[in-house]
C-alpha angles and dihedrals in degrees: 000000000000102000131068091238093054091049093047093049089054098040102044092065090039092056097040104027089227121122115241092244090061094062117100129223092248121051139192116204124194141159096229124090092203090064089060091046093051090047091051093048092049095051100026087236125156120256114223126195103042104166092017131101093264137026125212141179135181126203129214091266090062096253114141129200123197131189102207098178125245137311139035097284090057091045089053090047095056093044088052095046093049089072083081090073100025097222119208092222141002125198121193114215105197143146127241142183114255116234100182134063087239093056100066124163113296096028122125122231126202102194118220088198144337135235110237102232090134099091092211094085090060087076089063107037139011114262096259092065109098123229105236138168126229105269098213092052090053090049090061091048093049091051091054093048090056091043088057090055090247133121139223143198127227127210144104123306122214109221118201133179090216119098103182106047105115091103093052107099093187091054091047089053090051091051091054092051092055090061087219117163094219145002129225142146104245119029098090090046093051091049095045099044090042088055091047092052094042093244120147105236144173143168135225109193128195116210105234102169144004104230100180089087126050092235090052097058113117118259132179090258095049092046091053089053091051090049093051094048106039116009095087091055091044091055093042092055091050093048094047095046096050093042091052091050090052094048094046092056089215117154109240098188100095099187140029118255 
């Protein structure tokens, strides 16, 4: 195996346990196993990859969901491996910490861009290249959010490769100076590596905590509450948006690479 495509075609089934022919043209990626479980229960679709690094399932409409794990290196890995199936669109369903008064817990965020504090994306582009979503994909998602009588915020996400930083006052001060609306570990990586691999991509983030204050830091109890209240809607919006894109047949790559 001496080409990226050859490696990806071998490794995508190795990581997920799912044969290449089972992957759909439109894909949801997440870092939560329960999203895959809920998807499988809804569509009575088989879950591949139990006991492997990633789990995946595809419904009868040809929509695939993948739990790739957590963190920017894993996000880069799945966006690299997806070249094996050349998807027409990838939507990241993730959670983030809210950094503004207007981004309280339970809100959805459609990022217009992401700050590349992840480090991983530096292996793909020089630092001056912005991490951006595909506009037309986000347009479909925004339409579905409104259709579901919900609302969303837009803004820039700060992506970091650090997981335990909530205690770090200097880092918190830096976050405030960026004027970002939210903070996570993957969005900039998904956007950057998607761009690098010529994959149309987007992200719909659910605000799960407000980490600028000690009482707002995520705990197991608070995360369970967020899951119970909003995860079903989060997943439903992602499913509907990507299904509608596939059924419309509309090209969501709006420029040539």
